[in-house]
N, C-alpha and C positions, 0 to 999 in steps of 0.2 A: 494142400500146399498154399501157403500164404501169398496173397496178391502182392506183387511188386509195386511199391509206391511210384506214382507218376513223378517224373522229373519236372520241376518247374524252374523257369528262368528267373533269377533274381536280378532286377535291374539296379545298377549302381546309381546312387543319387547324382544328379547332374550338379556340377559345381556352379555356384552363382557367378554370373558374368559381372565382372567389376564395373561399377558405374563410373561414368566420366562426366566432367563439366558440371552443369547445373544439377543433374540427377545425383551426383555424388554428395551434394550438400542439402538438397531439398527434395522431399518426396512429392508426388502429385497432389496430395491433399493439402500440404503446406503451401504449394504454389497457388492452388485454387483460392485459399483463404487470403493470401497476400495480393492476389490480382485485383482486389477491390479497393485498395488504398493507394495513396500517392505520397511522395516525399516532396514537400513544398519548401521553397526558400523564403526566408523572412525578409530578404533584401532584394534589390535589383540585381539581375544577373545578365550575362552576355552569352548568347548561344548562336546556333546556326539555323535552326528550324523554327517554324511557328509552333508555339506551345502555350503553357498556362502560367508562365512566370513573368513578372515585370522586367522590362529591359530598360537600360539607360538610353537606348536609341528611340527616337521619336518616329512613330509610324501612324497607322490608321486604325488602331483599336478603339474601343468605345470609351476608354477612361481618359478624361481630359488631363493634360500635363501643364501647358503654359501657352502664352501668346508669343508671336514674333511679328515684326513689321512685314507687311505684305511686299513682296518683291517679284522680280521677273521669274517666271516659271512656277509660281505658286498657283494652286487651283482656286479660282474665285469662289467655289462653293464652300470653302473653309473660312471665308471672311466672317468675322464676328460683327454683325450689324449693330448690335447693342453698343459695343465699344465705339464703333464709328459714329453713332448718334450722340454719344457723350463727348467724344474727343475730337471728332471731325478728322480722324486719322484711321488709316486702314491697317488692321491687324488680322492675322489668320490664327485659328486655333490649332494647337498641336496636341497629339494624343500619345499616350504611352503605348509603344508596341509591346507585343508579347513574344516570348522567346522560349526555346527549350532550355532546360537546366543542364548544366555541365557539372557532373559530380565526380570528384576525385576521392577514392577510398584509399587511405594510407594505413597499412596493416603492419604491425610489429611482429616479427618472427624471431626475436632474440630468445636465448635459452630459457629465460625466466618464464616465457609464455608456455613452456612445456610442462609447467606444474599443474597438477590436478589431484585433489584429495579423493575424488570419486571417479566416476566413469568418464568424465569429460575434462580434458585439459583446457586451460585458458585459450590455447592456440586453436583447438578444435572449435570451441565456441566462437572465437573471433572469426574464423574462416566461414562458419555457417552464417554469422551475422553479416559479414561482407557479401555473401552470396544472396541472402534475403534482401538486403538493401539494393544490391545490383539488379535483382529481378524486379523489384518494385519500380526502380528508376526506368529500366528499359520497357517495362510493360506500359508505362505512361508516355512512351516515345521520347524520353529524355536520354541523355548521353552519360555513360559511366566509364571511368578509367580507373587505374589502380597503380599504387606504388606499394611494394613490399620491401621491408628493410630489416636489417639487423644492425651491424656496425657500419653498413653502407646500404645503398639502394640495390636490391637484388633483382627486382622486376619493375619495369616502368611501362605502362600501357596507356596510350592516349585515349580519351573518351570517344566512344561511338555509341550509336543507338540501335543496335540490332541484337537479336538473341544469339545469332551465330558468334558475334563479337564477345558477348558475355560468356557463352559456352567455352570458347577458346581461352578466354582470360582465366576462367576457373580451372580449366585443364592444366594451365601452367601453375596455378596456385596449388593444385593437388600434389605436384611433384616436390614441393618444399616442406621441410620440417623445421622446427625451432633449432637454431644454430647460432653460435658465436655470441659475442657480447652485444650491448645495445649502445646506440649513439643517437637517441631520439631528437634532441635539440638541434644538432648540426644537420641531421637529415631533413627535419622540418624547414629549417632555414633554406636549405638547398632547393627543396620543392617550391617553397614560397617565392623564391627568386625566379623560378622557371615557369610558373603558372601566371600568365599575363592577363587573361580575360577573367572578369569576375565570375566566381564559381562557388559551389558548395563543397567545402572540404570536410571529409569525415575521417577523424583519427580514431583508430581502434588499437588500444595498447593497455598494458598494465601500468604504464607510466612510472615504473620503478627505476628512476634515474634522477638526475638533478632537477627538482621541480621548478626552481627559479629559472633555470636556463630553458626548460620546456615552455614555461609561461611566456618568456620573451619570444620564443619561436612562434607560439600561437598569436602573440601580438603582431608579429610580422605579417601573418595572414590577414588579420583585421585591418592593419594599416593599408593593405592593398585592397580593402573593401570586399574581401571574401566572406561569405557566411560560413561559420565553423561549428561543427558538432564534434564533441569529444566523448567517446564511449570508453570509460575507464573500467576495463574488464578485470575482475578479481575473483579468485576462489573464495568460497565462504570462510574457510579456515584462515586465510590471510587477513580477513576482516575481523573475525570473531576470536581467533587464536584459542579455540576451544579444545586443545589437545588435553588428554587425560593422564598421560604418563610421560616419563622422561624420554627425550629423543635426541638423536644427533642430527642437527640441521646442516644442510649443505647449500652454499650459495651456488645456484645453478649456472652462473656465468663466470665466477672466479674459482669455484671448487673449494672455497674456504669452509672448514668444518667447525661447528660450535655445538658442544654438548650442554644441555641445560634441562631444568625442570620447568616446563611451560606454565604449570599452575602457579608457581611463585612469581612468574614474570607477567602473567596475563593482564593484571590491572595496569601496570606501567606500559605494556605493549599497546593495549587498546587506547590509552591516553595519547601516546605518541603517534600511533597510526591514525587515530581520529583527527589529530592536528594536521597530519600530512594530507588527509582527504579534504579537510576543511580549507586548507590553503589553496588547493586546486579549485574547489567550489567557489570560494569568494573571489579569487582572482579572475576566474573565467566569467563570473557574473559581472564583474566590473568592466570586462572587455566586451560584454554581450556575446560571449561564446556559450553555446548550449552544452553544458557539462552534465553527463549522466554516469553515475556509478552503476555498473552492471555486474550482478552476481551470476556465476555460471551454473547455479542450481535451479535454473528455470528453463523453459523451452524457448528457443530463439524465435520461432514463429509468433508465439503469443506475446513475447516482449516487444517485437517489432510492431505488431499491430497496435498494441496499447500505446507505444511511444508515438507512432505516426498519427494516431487519432488525436492524441493530446496536442501534438505539434500543429495539426490542422485547425484545432479549435483556437489555439493561441495565435495563429497566423491571420485570423479573420480581422 
């Protein structure tokens, strides 16, 4: 008589627990690599904590700022005796205080950000870029806040400098998908009018809107003495237009359809799109806005590390 086979229990694979907040956008290895770098401002900023960024307020750090006439309440130890010997007048030295950096990340979630020719949509890349920058900022004890917009501001989070704050901010971002049309210029003007202290403004968008109006909005930030970074996030096919056969193209915000042979349009497209990119680059350069074209066919962590290392060298 044949032996009856033993029954074995087959365990069902456990479903993966959905990640939330920071863990939804960055894995532990990426966070480890990002923890060694900092995001520096190129200009004076205003913050709430002692930090590593120059402040317009005069305090007691080691970097000399200017002189002021000695008056009631001034500490005699700050009297500049060399100036006294030359002028026979009492002046005290003032020094640049240091402050924490306030960073506002402004993220575009309009429908055009939902495009992706490969595994990564522009919006997915933009969210991970925002998470990586936010992690770097908070790790350095600086403050990060966020605006997420489409045709209006959908999320507004004031800057704070805790990982719990970053975690909760990114949990809110997780719940959003690309939607609606875009109104980048008006949104930027609205934000610029409401951010009063000097800060670092980070704009993450495909900028597929009226470029002249957007540049005026960026100028609004610079007029208020904010440091500004623009990450122009685009899919490689939007830049290269390397389609190989006829397609029906749909405007993701208006729904308009166009059927064409991309190969016959490729040369003209690249010329016009190149002029579009150059217009942003040269205008931003003239305003001292740090403009960066970002392709989505690269890893976010390696891009952020390379960019921040370059920015650190240029900030010296």
